[in-house]
N, C-alpha and C positions, 0 to 999 in steps of 0.2 A: 735875746733882743726881741723887743715887742714888734709884732707885725703891724705896720701902719694901717693896712687895710682893715684888720680886725678892730683896731682902735677907732677908726672912722665909723665903722658899722655900729659899734657899741655907743659911740657918741651920738649918732643920729637916732639910734633906737631909744636911748634912755634920757638924753639931754632934753630939757624942756623947750629948747629952740631948734630941735631937729627939723628936717624937711616936712615930715608929716604934721608936726605941731604947727609949723608956719602955714602949711596949706589949710589946716583946719581953722586957724585964727583968721585967715583971709576969707575963707568960705562963709563962716558964720556972720560976716558983716554984710553978706548979700541977702536980698529978699528971696523968699520961697518962690519957685517957679510955677507953683500951682496957680491956676486962674483965680484971681480975686483974693489971694492971700498975701499979706504984707509981713508975716512973721519971718524971723531970721532962719536961715538954713541950719540944719543939724549935722554936725561933723563934716564929712565930706559929701554928704548927700546934696542933691539939687533942691530938696524940699525941707520944710520944717519937720519937726519930730512927728507931728500928727499926720501930715500928708505922706511922710516916709512910711509910716505904719500902714496907711491905706494902700499905698503903692505896692507894698510887699504882699498884701492880701488880695488885691484885685487887679494888679497890673497897670494901674493908672492912679495918679494922686486924687482924681475926682471920680474914681470908680466906685461901684457899690455892689451889694449882693442882690441877686434876683432869685428869690426862693422858689422852689418847685411849685408851690401853690399858685404862683402868678401865671404859669403856663400849663396848668392842669387841664383846662378846656382844650388846648391845642393837642395835648397828649392823646385825648380821647379821639379827636378827629384823625390824627396821624395814624393811630392804631387801626381805625376803620379802613384807611387807605391801604395800609399794609395787608390787612386781611383780604381786601378785594384785589390785590395785585401780587399774590404770592409767587407767580411765575414771571413777573416783570424782570427783564434782564438787569436793570439798574438795582433793583431790590436784591436780587440773587447775588449780584457781584458785590454789593456793599456788605451783605451778610458773610459772604465768603472771605472778604478781606478782613473783617473784624474777627472772624474765627481764627484766621492765621495770625492776626495781631495779638490775640489773647494767648495763643499757643506759643508765640515767640516770647511773650512776657514771662511765661512759665518756664522757658528753657534755662538751663544752667549757665551761669556767668560768674566770672571772678569778681566782677563789680557788684558791690552790695546793692546798688540801685538797679541791677539787672541789665539786660542788653540794650535798653533804650530809656530815654527820659520818661518817667512815669510808669515804668513796668511794675514797681512795687504796688502802686495804686490799682493797676489792672489786675494783679494777682489778688489783692484784697477783695476786689469785686467778685472775682471767680470763686474765692473761698466762701462767699456768701450766696453762691448760686446764681449770680447775675450772668445772663446769657448775651451773646452778640446782638440778638433782637432787642433786648432791654436797652443796651447801650445805643443802638441805632435809633430806637424810638425816642430816647431822651435827647440825643443830639438834634434830631429833626424837629422835635417839639420846641426845644430852646431856640433853634434857628428860625422856626416859623414865628415864634414870639418876637424875635429881633426884627424879622421882616415886617411885621405889623407895627413895631415900636422902634423905628430907626434911631431915635434919640435916647433910648433906654441906657446905652453905655457910650462913653465919650469917644472911643476909637476902636480900631480893629484888634489891637492887642488886648484891650479890656474885654472885647467880645470873645477872643480866644480863651482868655482866662475864665470867662463865664461858661464857655463850653466845657472846659476842664472841670469846673466846680459842679456843673450839672451832672456830668458822668460820675464824679466822686460821691455825689449825694445819693447815689443808688444804694449804698450800703453804709451802715453805721461805722463810726471811728472809735478808737480807744479814747477814753476820757482822761487817762493819765499816761505820762511818759514812762515806758518800761524798757530799760536798757537791755534786759534779757530778751525781751520780745524782738527788739531791733537786731540783736546779735544773731537771732535765728531767722533773720530775713523778714521781720515784721515791719510795721509802719508806725510813724509818729502820730501823736494826737492832731497835729497841724500838718496840712499838706506841704511838701517841699516846694521850694521855688522852682526846681527843675521840672517837677511834675505839672505844676500850674502852667509853666511856660512851654511845656512840651506836648501834652495831650491834645489840647484844643487846637493849637496851630497845626499839628500834624493832621488831625481829622479834617480841618478846613482845607488843607492842601490836597488831600486825597479824595474826600467825599463831598466837596462843596457843590458840584454839579447836581448830585443827587439831592442834597439839602434844598437847593433852589427849586428843583423839580417838585419836591413834596410841598414846599411852601407855596408854590404857584397853584398846585392842586387844591390845597386847603383854601386859598384865596378865591379860586374859581367857584368852589362850593359855596363860600360865603357870599359871593356876588350873585349866584343863582338864588340863594335864599333871600337876598335883598330885593331882587326883582320880584320874587313872589310876594314878599311883604308889601312892596309898593303897590302891586296889583290888588292886594287885599284891602289896602287903605284907600284906593281910588274911590271918589264920591259916587254914590249910587243915584240914579235918576229916579224921580218920582213918577208914579203912573200918569199924572197929567202931562209931565214933560215928555214921556214916551209917546202918549197919544198925539200931542201937538207935533212931535217930530215925525210920526208916521203920517199924519195928515199933510204936513208940509211936503213930505216925500211923494205922497200920492198926487198932490196938486202939481208938483214939479213934473212928475212923470206924465200927467195928463196934458200939461202944457207942451211938453216935448213932443208927445204923440200928435197933438193937434198941429203943431208947427211942421211936423214931418209929413203929414198927410197932404198929398197933392190936391189942389182944387181943380175939379173937372171943368173943362171948357163947355160953355153953354152952346148947344147946337141950335141953329136957326134953319 
């Protein structure tokens, strides 16, 4: 006797009017939810095929890549701040946490992706000699760039994915998919969704206060430089103007002295 449950499952899985096919047929009639896009949705996605691809890479349908060269100048300033504050409690604590974070990524686990989301990527960085200071420097530099460019990315999730990509960019990736390398605990040519979604958000939740502190330190330094620049650009007075100002001051001082000197009474 045929199992009716099995028959129903097979019907829904293979029949062209199964529940998934119906859901897809209804979804593709709706417009893409990305801002300004009127294309039809793709499959069961909320977005069209183009914006779905962007979402999978950057965490938002209107996200984008921010290459390391865009925040290179911030990296130099943040590095100077680190060198000047090697004993700062926040800096020491952040480095200590990242050291333990990298050690935990390297620990044995039955899960191929390691003990937490993104551990494969962290191990990849370690294999290239990337240190906790390198990771902290990249995170703070990228955060400081976002601090000065608040509209660079559309939302917090896109920023978290940007943080993930900033960290991953510290070491090169495989150019081709190698199944044998993956079987040995390696990594794929493209970062996994779990790594993109895990590393940046975790770093924000743990180290955001230190990121803010560094960003404000860089901003304060820039503000001091701006004050200095404005002082250098202030108009210079000509010698004639200086002479006239001194003469006016002397005349005013004489007038005040005369006004303040009492007039003696005339004796008879």
